[in-house]
C-alpha positions in Angstrom: 157.1 -301.9 131.4 159.9 -304.6 131.6 163.4 -304.8 129.8 162.2 -307.4 127.1 159.8 -304.7 125.9 162.7 -302.4 125.2 163.2 -302.4 121.3 165.7 -300.0 119.3 164.1 -297.0 117.7 162.7 -297.4 114.1 165.2 -296.9 111.6 168.4 -297.1 113.8 169.3 -300.6 113.1 170.4 -301.7 109.6 170.1 -305.2 108.2 173.4 -307.1 108.0 174.8 -307.0 104.5 175.0 -310.2 102.2 177.9 -312.5 103.1 179.6 -312.8 100.0 181.9 -315.6 98.7 181.3 -317.7 101.9 180.6 -321.3 100.3 178.3 -322.6 97.7 175.7 -323.3 100.3 175.2 -319.6 101.2 173.8 -319.0 97.7 176.2 -316.2 97.3 179.6 -318.3 96.8 181.4 -318.9 93.6 181.9 -315.4 92.2 180.2 -313.7 94.8 177.9 -311.7 92.5 180.9 -310.1 90.6 180.3 -312.0 87.5 183.1 -314.3 85.6 186.8 -313.1 85.1 187.8 -309.2 83.9 189.1 -306.3 85.9 186.0 -305.6 88.2 186.0 -309.2 89.5 189.3 -309.1 91.1 190.2 -308.2 94.5 191.3 -304.8 95.2 190.2 -303.2 92.2 189.2 -299.7 92.2 188.1 -297.7 89.3 190.0 -294.4 89.4 187.8 -290.8 89.0 187.2 -290.2 85.4 187.9 -293.7 84.1 185.9 -294.6 80.8 186.8 -298.0 80.3 190.4 -297.1 78.4 188.4 -294.6 76.0 190.3 -291.3 76.2 188.7 -289.5 79.1 186.5 -286.2 78.6 189.2 -284.0 80.6 191.9 -285.3 77.9 189.3 -284.8 75.1 188.4 -281.4 75.7 191.0 -279.2 74.5 192.8 -276.6 76.9 192.2 -273.1 76.3 192.9 -269.6 77.2 196.0 -268.0 79.1 196.5 -267.3 82.7 198.7 -264.3 83.3 200.6 -265.3 86.6 201.7 -261.5 87.1 198.1 -260.4 86.9 197.2 -258.1 89.7 193.5 -258.4 90.9 192.1 -255.2 92.3 188.9 -254.7 94.4 186.8 -252.1 92.8 185.0 -249.4 95.1 183.3 -246.8 93.5 182.8 -243.2 94.2 179.0 -243.5 95.0 179.5 -246.0 97.7 181.8 -244.0 99.2 179.5 -241.0 98.9 176.9 -243.3 100.6 179.2 -243.6 103.5 179.5 -240.2 103.8 175.9 -239.8 104.1 175.6 -242.3 106.4 178.5 -240.7 108.7 180.4 -243.9 108.8 183.5 -241.9 107.5 184.7 -238.5 108.1 187.3 -236.4 105.8 189.8 -239.2 105.8 189.4 -242.5 104.2 192.2 -244.8 104.5 193.1 -248.6 103.4 192.3 -249.9 106.9 189.0 -248.1 107.0 187.8 -249.4 103.7 188.8 -252.9 104.9 187.0 -252.6 108.3 183.5 -251.5 106.5 183.7 -254.9 104.2 184.7 -253.3 100.9 187.7 -254.9 100.4 189.4 -258.1 102.0 192.2 -258.1 104.1 195.0 -258.5 101.5 193.3 -257.0 98.5 194.4 -254.2 96.4 191.8 -251.7 96.2 191.0 -249.5 93.0 188.9 -246.5 93.2 186.2 -246.4 90.2 184.6 -243.2 89.0 180.9 -244.6 88.9 178.2 -242.1 90.6 179.7 -238.6 92.1 181.0 -237.4 95.2 179.9 -234.2 96.6 182.2 -234.0 99.9 186.0 -233.0 100.0 187.6 -236.6 100.9 191.1 -237.5 101.1 191.2 -241.1 100.1 194.0 -243.6 100.3 194.0 -246.6 97.5 196.5 -248.7 95.5 195.0 -247.2 92.2 192.5 -244.8 91.0 190.7 -244.3 87.7 191.2 -241.1 86.0 187.3 -240.4 86.2 187.6 -241.0 89.9 190.8 -238.8 90.6 188.8 -236.0 88.3 185.8 -236.2 90.4 187.8 -236.5 93.8 189.8 -233.2 93.1 186.8 -231.3 91.5 184.9 -231.9 95.0 188.1 -230.4 96.7 189.5 -233.9 97.9 192.6 -235.4 97.5 193.7 -238.9 95.8 196.6 -240.5 97.3 198.0 -243.8 95.6 199.8 -246.3 97.8 202.3 -248.8 96.3 
């Protein structure tokens, strides 16, 4: 094997692009495949995102709708049946605090947590959260536990 036998791997070398606007002899001179006159034939032309040739763009034709309340508080829901499963799998004991809920992956680091009454709880557990639904609070107290609200 000699050096002249070495060739680049198939597909690694691309053909050079057409050299536009380099005189009539090249066959791509004159208008350089841009057509005659008009906005798109000029140098430096770039079409803005969503531009429709002067027609009113879609994002302006479609009406705005709804209302976004900037003061809304989003709560991450945690159901009683989920808590009961954690107790059965011995992941939590008699106390369930915010840090433990977050470390178990039921809520994010900065999430506000609300306990909801879906399912039932059989063990007496002291639960700390930002909010409780009425049903959840009743179920927890009925089981002999305690619902502590944190602000």
